[in-house]
N, C-alpha and C positions, 0 to 999 in steps of 0.2 A: 533525636528519631534515626532510622535508620535508612543509609541511602548507598544506592551504586554507584561507588566513586571507581573513577577511570584515573589511572595511572601511568601507563604507558601503553603502547603497543600490546592486544592484546591480554590486558593486565586490569580486569575490573573486580573490586571485591565489595564485599557488604559488610558497611561499618556502622558505627554509631556514632553521629557528629550531631553539633549544637543544630537548634533550631534557628532557623532565619531570625532574624531581630527587622522588626518593621521600621522605615521611618515612616515621616506624616501622610507622606503620597501611596504608599506600598498597598499592596494586598498579599493576605498569606494564605494561597490556595492549598488543599487538599489535592493531588492529582489523581485521576481515579483510571483513565488510559492514557498513553505515552507511547507514539508510533516512533516505530526507528525507521530514522531514513538513511538514504542510500551515503550521504555526508556523515552521518554518526558511524554508519561502517567505514567509511574512509579513515577517521579518525581512530576507529578501533584497530585496524589494521597497519596503523602506524603511516598512512599516505596524505595525512594532513598534520602538521603538528601542532599544538595549543598547550598551552601552559598548564602544567599538572599541579595536583591532583586536580580534578574540576569532577562533578554530577553532568554527564550528558541529559541531554533529549528538552527537545522542543516542539516537538508536535503535542500539543500538551489538551486536555479536556480535563474539568475536574468542578469541583464545588467551592467557594469562598468562605472560610472558617474563620479569619479575622482581619481586620483593616486597623489601617493608621489612624493617628489623630485627627485626620484631615479629612477623610474618606467619611462618606454616608452609610450608617453602619446597617441600612435597611439592604444593602448588597450583601448581607452575612447570609449563607444559605442560597446562594443563587448559583445556577445550573451555567458555567462561561466556555472560553474556550479562551487561549490564549496566542496573543499577537508578541513572539518574542524577542524580535528588533523593533523600537521604535525611533522615528529622525528624531535630531534636537531641534527641526524647526526654525534655527540660526542660521547655519552656513549655509553657504551659497550653493549648496547642491538643495538643502531643502525650500530656499528661497526658490530657485529654479522653475518648481513647477512638479511634475511627472516624475522627474530624475530625484526626488526625495529618496529613493533608495541607497544613493551613492555618500547619502550623509558621514560627513567627516566623523561624527560622533555617537555611533550611536551602537553600544555594548549590546550581548544578543545573548537572550538564557540558553543555557546549556551548547555554548562557545567559548563567549569571554566570562559570564559569569554562570555562576550553578546553574544546572537546569531541574527539571522535572523528575527522573528517576530517585525520587525519595520519597518521603511519608508527607513533605510537606515544599511548597516552592513559594518564594517571593515575588511577586510580580508587580510592575507600576502600575497604578491606577490606568492610564492611560492605553496600558496592555492588553484590557479587558475586555471582551465580548461575551456579553450573553446571549444565551441561546433557547430555544425551546426545552420545555421538562420534559417532552414528548420526546425529544432525541435521543438516542442512545449513545453513552461515551464513546464507544467506537466509534460510531458515525463522526460524533462532533471532533472529533482527533485528527479526521483527514480535513479539515478545515484549512489548517495550514498548508498544506502539501499542494490541496486542488486552490488556494487563494495563487500559488505560485503557478500553477496549470494555468488559471486565469490568463494571468500577466502573458505566460509563452503565448498565448492565444490571441491575443491582445496583440504582440508583435508580430505575430504570422499573418495578420489580415488575409484570413481564408477568404475564398469567392468561388463565387457560386458554380458550378459546373468542372469545378478544380479534384484531380486527384492528387491524395498525400499518401505519402509514405509513412511512417512511425515507425523509428528503429527501436528496439525495445519493447518489452510488451511487461516489464513490472507494475507496479501502482503508478508511477508516473506517464507511464506508454499509454496503461489501461484507463486512467482517466482523461488523456487527452483523446483516446479512439471514442468515447463514450460521448466525449460535449461534442469533437467536432462530428460523430454523428448525427447529431441535430441540426448539421448547418445542410444546405442544398449542395455536398458533396458529391462529385459522378463516384468516387471509388477511392476507400480506403484500405491499403495494405500493410498488414501487420509483418515485423519480421522479429523472431526471437529465436533463441537456441533452445526453450526447455518448450515441449509442445501440448503442456500442460497450460502454460501461461497463454500460449498462442489459443488454444480450447477457448481461453476465456474470452482473450479479444474478438475470438467471433462472434460470441454470445453478447457482446457490447456493444456490437458496431462494427467491427470489420469486416469488408467484403470478400477477402485475400489474405490468407494465412501464410508465411514463407517461413520454415526452420532454415537455420543458417546454414549454409553449406557451401562447398567450393564455385557452386555456377546459383550462386544467389543472383549477381549482377544479371544473368542472361533472362531470372526468373522476372525480374522488376522491370527487364524490358520486354519482355513476351506480353505483362500485365498491363504496360503502358505503351504497347502499338507501337514499340522501337523508339518513343521520344523521351521516355521517365517521368518520373512524376514532375507536377508542378511543383508542391510543396513537400520538403523533408521536415519531420522533428525529428531531431537528433535526442533520444532520449535514454541513453545507456552511459555518454560518460567516459568515452575509449577513444583511446586514438585509431582503431582499427575502424568503428564503426562511423566515427567523423569522416575517414576518407572514402568510407562506402558511400555516405552522402555525398562528398563532393563527387564523385564516378557518376552515381546514379541521378542526380540531378536534373530534370529536362533544360536546353537550351533558355536563358531568361527566366529558368525557375528560382527558387527561392528555401533557404535551408535556414531552420530555427535551431542552430546550438542549445538546448538546456539541459542534458545530461552533464553534472556535475565531474569534471575530469582532475583525479590526481593531480595535487600540486607539482610541478614542472615537468608534466606531460609536456610530450610533441609530439606533433602528427605532419604527414608531408602533404603539400598540397602542390600540384602543377597550375602553377599560376597562367603561365599560357592556355593552358585548356578551361581553367576557373574563370580567370577572369577576362580574358580577351574572347577565345571565339564561345563559352558559353554564356557570358554576360550575369553572372549567376551571383545573388544576394543574398548575403551572410548576414544572419543578427542574430545576439546572444539574446538571454533571457535570464536575470540576475534577480530572483527572489520575488517578492512581495509589494509592490509601492502601496501606499496608502490607499486605502479603497477597493483594495482587491479582497480585503477579508468580511466585510459585511456581504459582497455578490456570493462568495463563496459559502457562508451562510447561508442564503439564499436559496443556492442552489441544492444544498443539502435537505434546508428545511422544506422545500418543495416536492422531494422524490426524484429530481430529476436526475439527480447522480446517484448512481448503485452503488454504493460504497460497500456495504454490508459483505458482499461477497467477494470481497477483496483480502478478508482478514484470514490466515494461515493461522494463525496461531496465536493465546494471549496467555502471556506467565507472569506469576510472581515476580515480585522485586528480588527475591532470594536467586531466583535464577536468571537472572537477567545477562550474565554472563554468556549461559547455555543460549539465548535467544540470540546472540547475538553469533555465538557458534554455527547455527542454524541458517541463518541468511549467506553467512560464510561459505559453509559449503553446498547448496544449493542442490545437493542430490534428492530431493523431496520438493523441489519447486516450488517453495513459498514464496509467497506474494507480499504479502504487506504482515509485521510482527507487531505487536503492542505488548507492553509491560503495564502491569496491574499495581501498581505501589502500594493501593492501601487493600489489598483482597490478598 
């Protein structure tokens, strides 16, 4: 089969590699759409270190083309999405309940094992979720990041009447905007560098949009009557936006650090201001525990998550490197880019 193989920073080549070999409980998937995630971009740019060579791609929709000997063959032909990391179910964290994503043994497709930027990808049966035949492959490929956003909202615990500041209007920030706009929130403020992304945020439910500038703190203060937002979602993953979140949030407010920072990144916090005088509650959000994937599927199939509008471009497998370069460049304001491994 053909695959886009990552060999190191900014080095992806299209190669002929062996087809995956199925074990008894495996499923062979023909990927139809693979979303390029911000974490994929971190890897491409060399900000995350992984073992190479490796095939990237963990936001996967496709169809089942073969199954292992222990899997019901009726699954062949099904339209599916893939849950790329499945907890072992045996370790301390798995047995503790909702923290199962801290599992001590959960090899992840596209990070520790070959991903879906290839003609075929091998997936454990327990990582397969069927979706409606009416759902497009492009929409279905959003299930993985949407499941992560659901986890973020669960951690944020939005309350009626609160104001929310969303830092970053990329795919993640826009999904937060859409979902939170269905809550009885008093005001959603979206901030981004790119005006086109902000216009999309406005269409999807943001009440106010602010283009990042030197006076952004003053503008946030003005929009929140000088108090600051009740809840801040940091959906960029940079020290600068993390520090802005700490400065902007109201006294007694909450921050969800959702954006994935580069490894070894550092940010400055004034503990006197953040923890003593403001009593800020800070929480992270790590991926998507078991149970969030079915919820994401239901949201997409119901049409309550408008995801088609987020797709900026779809690239054939042979142009995988160019797809990453387009995201890295940012000049044309891309939101979500997908790879079409079998078209």
